[in-house]
C-alpha positions in Angstrom: 53.2 -42.9 -25.2 52.0 -40.3 -27.7 51.1 -43.0 -30.2 48.9 -44.8 -27.6 47.0 -41.6 -26.8 46.3 -40.8 -30.5 45.1 -44.4 -31.0 42.8 -44.1 -28.0 41.4 -40.8 -29.2 40.8 -42.3 -32.7 38.9 -45.2 -31.2 36.9 -43.0 -28.8 35.7 -40.7 -31.6 34.8 -43.8 -33.7 32.6 -45.1 -30.8 31.1 -41.7 -30.3 30.1 -41.6 -34.0 28.5 -45.0 -33.8 26.6 -44.1 -30.7 25.4 -40.8 -32.1 24.4 -42.5 -35.4 22.3 -45.1 -33.5 20.5 -42.4 -31.4 19.7 -40.5 -34.6 18.3 -43.7 -36.2 16.0 -44.2 -33.2 14.8 -40.6 -33.3 14.2 -40.9 -37.0 12.2 -44.1 -36.6 10.2 -42.2 -33.9 9.2 -39.5 -36.4 8.4 -42.0 -39.3 6.1 -44.3 -37.3 2.6 -42.8 -37.4 1.5 -41.7 -33.9 -1.5 -39.5 -33.3 -0.2 -38.4 -30.0 2.7 -36.4 -31.5 2.0 -33.0 -32.8 3.8 -31.4 -35.7 5.9 -29.3 -33.3 7.2 -32.5 -31.6 8.0 -34.2 -34.9 9.8 -31.1 -36.1 11.9 -31.0 -32.9 12.7 -34.7 -33.3 13.8 -34.2 -36.9 16.0 -31.3 -35.8 17.5 -33.4 -33.1 18.1 -36.2 -35.6 19.9 -33.8 -37.9 22.0 -32.5 -34.9 23.0 -36.0 -33.9 23.9 -36.9 -37.5 26.0 -33.7 -37.8 27.8 -34.6 -34.5 28.4 -38.2 -35.8 29.8 -36.7 -39.0 32.1 -34.5 -37.0 33.3 -37.4 -34.9 34.0 -39.5 -38.0 36.1 -36.6 -39.4 38.0 -36.3 -36.1 38.6 -40.1 -36.0 40.0 -40.0 -39.6 42.2 -37.1 -38.7 43.7 -39.0 -35.8 44.1 -42.1 -37.9 46.1 -40.1 -40.5 48.2 -38.7 -37.7 48.8 -42.2 -36.3 49.8 -43.5 -39.8 52.3 -40.6 -40.1 53.7 -41.5 -36.7 54.2 -45.1 -37.7 55.7 -44.2 -41.0 58.5 -42.0 -39.4 
């Protein structure tokens, strides 16, 4: 039962990371594409949001690796 929960957490964090990474890519593309309607403040906010989503994706990948290591230790013993 415990092994199943850890595996589920590992997969969930991996999916969160991919989702956050894809959202950050779309936000980054939105800042790179030239658009006269966006002011500098909006582009700055979009870049900060992109960095935030990338940091969250990095956190989720680290958590997923932690659970993977924990799962490997469970299977080993």
